[in-house]
C-alpha positions as CSV (number, residue, x, y, z in Angstrom):
1,X,93.8,119.1,93.3
2,X,96.2,116.6,91.7
3,X,97.2,113.3,93.3
4,X,100.9,113.2,94.2
5,X,102.8,110.0,95.1
6,X,105.6,108.9,97.4
7,X,107.3,105.5,97.2
8,X,107.8,103.6,100.4
9,X,111.1,101.6,100.9
10,X,109.3,98.4,99.9
11,X,108.3,99.9,96.6
12,X,104.6,100.6,97.4
13,X,103.4,104.0,96.0
14,X,101.3,106.1,98.3
15,X,98.9,108.6,96.8
16,X,98.2,111.8,98.6
17,X,97.0,115.4,98.1
18,X,97.1,118.7,99.9
19,X,94.6,121.6,100.1
20,X,94.4,124.9,101.8
21,X,96.8,127.0,103.8
22,X,97.7,127.1,107.5
23,X,98.7,124.6,110.2
24,X,98.7,121.2,108.6
25,X,96.2,118.4,109.5
26,X,97.0,114.9,108.2
27,X,93.9,112.8,107.5
28,X,94.2,109.0,107.8
29,X,91.1,107.2,106.6
30,X,89.6,104.0,107.8
31,X,89.7,100.4,106.5
32,X,88.2,99.9,103.1
33,X,87.7,103.6,102.4
34,X,90.0,106.2,100.8
35,X,90.8,109.9,101.3
36,X,87.9,111.0,99.1
37,X,85.2,108.8,100.5
38,X,86.3,109.2,104.2
39,X,87.2,112.9,104.2
40,X,86.5,115.0,101.1
41,X,82.9,113.8,100.4
42,X,81.7,114.3,104.0
43,X,83.0,117.8,104.0
44,X,86.1,117.6,106.1
45,X,88.4,119.2,103.5
46,X,86.0,122.3,103.4
47,X,85.5,122.4,107.2
48,X,89.2,122.3,107.9
49,X,90.4,124.7,105.2
50,X,87.7,127.2,105.9
51,X,88.9,127.1,109.6
52,X,92.4,128.1,108.6
53,X,94.1,124.7,108.3
54,X,95.7,123.0,105.4
55,X,94.7,119.4,104.7
56,X,97.1,116.6,103.8
57,X,95.2,113.4,103.0
58,X,96.6,110.1,101.9
59,X,95.3,106.8,100.6
60,X,96.6,104.1,102.8
61,X,98.3,101.3,101.0
62,X,95.8,98.8,99.6
63,X,93.2,101.7,99.3
64,X,92.3,104.4,96.8
65,X,95.0,105.4,94.4
66,X,97.8,103.8,96.4
67,X,99.3,100.5,95.4
68,X,97.5,97.4,96.5
69,X,99.8,94.5,97.5
70,X,98.1,91.2,97.9
71,X,100.2,89.8,100.8
72,X,99.5,90.5,104.5
73,X,103.2,91.2,105.1
74,X,102.8,94.5,103.3
75,X,100.4,95.8,105.9
76,X,102.2,95.9,109.2
77,X,100.9,98.8,111.2
78,X,104.4,100.2,111.7
79,X,104.8,100.2,108.0
80,X,101.5,102.0,107.4
81,X,102.5,104.6,110.0
82,X,105.8,105.1,108.2
83,X,103.8,105.8,105.0
84,X,102.3,108.8,106.8
85,X,105.8,110.1,107.7
86,X,106.8,109.8,104.0
87,X,103.8,111.9,103.0
88,X,104.6,114.4,105.7
89,X,108.2,114.7,104.4
90,X,106.9,115.1,100.8
91,X,104.6,117.9,102.0
92,X,107.5,119.6,103.9
93,X,105.9,119.1,107.3
94,X,108.0,118.4,110.4
95,X,105.0,118.2,112.9
96,X,101.3,118.0,112.3
97,X,97.9,117.4,113.8
98,X,96.8,113.9,112.9
99,X,93.1,113.0,112.5
100,X,92.4,109.3,112.0
101,X,89.3,107.3,111.6
102,X,88.9,103.6,112.7
103,X,92.0,101.8,111.2
104,X,93.4,105.3,110.6
105,X,93.0,106.1,114.3
106,X,95.1,103.1,115.2
107,X,97.7,104.2,112.7
108,X,97.7,107.7,114.2
109,X,98.3,106.1,117.6
110,X,101.2,104.1,116.3
111,X,102.7,107.3,114.7
112,X,102.4,109.2,117.9
113,X,104.2,106.4,119.8
114,X,106.9,105.8,117.2
115,X,107.5,109.5,116.2
116,X,106.2,111.7,119.0
117,X,108.1,114.7,117.7
118,X,106.0,114.6,114.5
119,X,102.6,114.7,116.1
120,X,101.3,118.0,117.6
121,X,97.9,116.6,118.4
122,X,95.6,113.6,117.8
123,X,91.9,113.2,116.9
124,X,90.7,109.6,116.7
125,X,87.2,108.6,115.6
126,X,85.8,105.1,115.7
127,X,88.6,103.8,117.9
128,X,87.6,102.9,121.5
129,X,87.5,100.2,124.0
130,X,87.9,97.4,121.5
131,X,91.4,98.6,120.7
132,X,92.3,96.6,123.8
133,X,90.2,93.5,123.1
134,X,90.1,92.9,119.3
135,X,92.1,89.9,118.4
136,X,93.4,88.3,115.2
137,X,90.6,85.8,115.2
138,X,88.1,88.6,114.8
139,X,90.2,90.2,112.0
140,X,90.6,86.9,110.2
141,X,86.8,86.4,110.3
142,X,86.4,89.8,108.6
143,X,89.0,88.9,106.0
144,X,87.3,85.6,105.3
145,X,84.0,87.5,104.8
146,X,85.6,89.7,102.2
147,X,86.4,86.8,100.0
148,X,83.3,84.6,100.1
149,X,80.8,84.4,97.3
150,X,77.8,83.3,99.4
151,X,77.1,86.1,101.9
152,X,74.0,84.5,103.4
153,X,75.9,82.9,106.4
154,X,77.8,86.1,107.4
155,X,77.2,87.8,110.6
156,X,75.9,91.4,110.5
157,X,79.3,92.8,111.2
158,X,80.9,90.6,108.6
159,X,78.3,91.6,106.0
160,X,78.8,95.3,106.8
161,X,82.5,95.0,106.0
162,X,81.9,92.7,103.0
163,X,79.4,95.2,101.4
164,X,81.7,98.1,102.0
165,X,84.7,96.3,100.5
166,X,82.7,95.3,97.5
167,X,82.0,98.8,96.3
168,X,83.2,99.6,92.8
169,X,87.0,100.3,92.5
170,X,88.0,98.5,95.7
171,X,90.3,95.5,95.7
172,X,88.9,92.9,98.1
173,X,92.0,90.7,97.9
174,X,94.2,93.6,99.0
175,X,91.7,94.6,101.7
176,X,91.6,91.0,103.0
177,X,95.4,90.9,103.1
178,X,95.3,94.2,105.1
179,X,92.9,92.8,107.5
180,X,94.9,89.6,108.0
181,X,98.1,91.5,108.8
182,X,99.0,90.8,112.5
183,X,98.3,93.8,114.7
184,X,100.3,94.3,117.9
185,X,98.4,97.1,119.6
186,X,100.2,99.4,121.9
187,X,100.1,98.5,125.6
188,X,98.6,100.8,128.2
189,X,102.1,101.7,129.3
190,X,103.0,102.6,125.7
191,X,99.8,104.7,125.4
192,X,100.4,106.5,128.8
193,X,103.6,108.1,127.5
194,X,101.9,109.6,124.4
195,X,102.0,113.3,125.5
196,X,100.3,114.8,122.5
197,X,96.8,116.3,123.3
198,X,94.2,113.8,122.0
199,X,90.5,113.6,121.4
200,X,88.8,110.2,121.2
201,X,85.4,110.2,119.5
202,X,83.0,107.2,119.3
203,X,79.4,106.7,118.4
204,X,76.9,105.9,121.1
205,X,75.9,102.6,119.6
206,X,79.1,101.7,117.8
207,X,79.8,98.2,119.0
208,X,82.7,97.9,116.5
209,X,84.8,100.6,118.3
210,X,83.2,100.4,121.7
211,X,83.1,103.5,124.1
212,X,85.7,106.1,123.9
213,X,86.6,106.5,127.6
214,X,88.7,103.4,128.1
215,X,91.1,104.4,125.3
216,X,91.1,108.1,126.3
217,X,91.9,107.3,129.9
218,X,94.9,105.2,128.8
219,X,96.5,108.2,127.0
220,X,98.7,110.7,128.6
221,X,96.6,113.8,127.7
222,X,93.2,112.9,126.2
223,X,89.5,113.7,126.3
224,X,86.8,111.3,125.3
225,X,83.7,112.3,123.4
226,X,80.5,110.3,122.9
227,X,78.8,111.3,119.6
228,X,75.1,110.6,119.7
229,X,74.9,108.6,116.5
230,X,76.5,105.5,114.9
231,X,79.9,105.5,113.4
232,X,80.6,103.4,110.3
233,X,83.5,101.1,109.4
């Protein structure tokens, strides 16, 4: 597979690839990851394509092969959701199933709210109750942790994000900017009108996402699923 690129209105290039044949599933990875680490390496490409679906996977801005702006203004959630629509357009897809993990799950929700006609169904992993409670103070603390040299004073959660962002090939400045971007999560009334069938999946001991049920119950047509293991970042 060869990486293709689309260019967003602000000039940021978004890398993506497509595999398989059949109904399309767009994969939106989590914070600090990329399409290969989050989806191809764990076997999701093979699982979906062998089940008769085609895979469209992108690198979110600031990640993977996509451009990596260093200012928080480049990472508004609405803008990241629009990046997904640009990739869909480039792939010739009007409506798709969307599968998002962690940050990617929040982007998928935003896409389903802003462009309901383009989302046939949703699967969200690692997004749960904390969608309603996570504030900018928490996000700024993670962003701060990405940039420090002395990690000894970091909390376990900060250290987890810091270690993940410090992996080879990742741009910690861009990732910190992404984390600092203000997030205005959808309200319960916004979520209630999302009509696309949805599955919300969280790990039993994942205190970053929290349990799945509170988010699933807020959506118009969703099931929650508790996976009996931890999720990552």
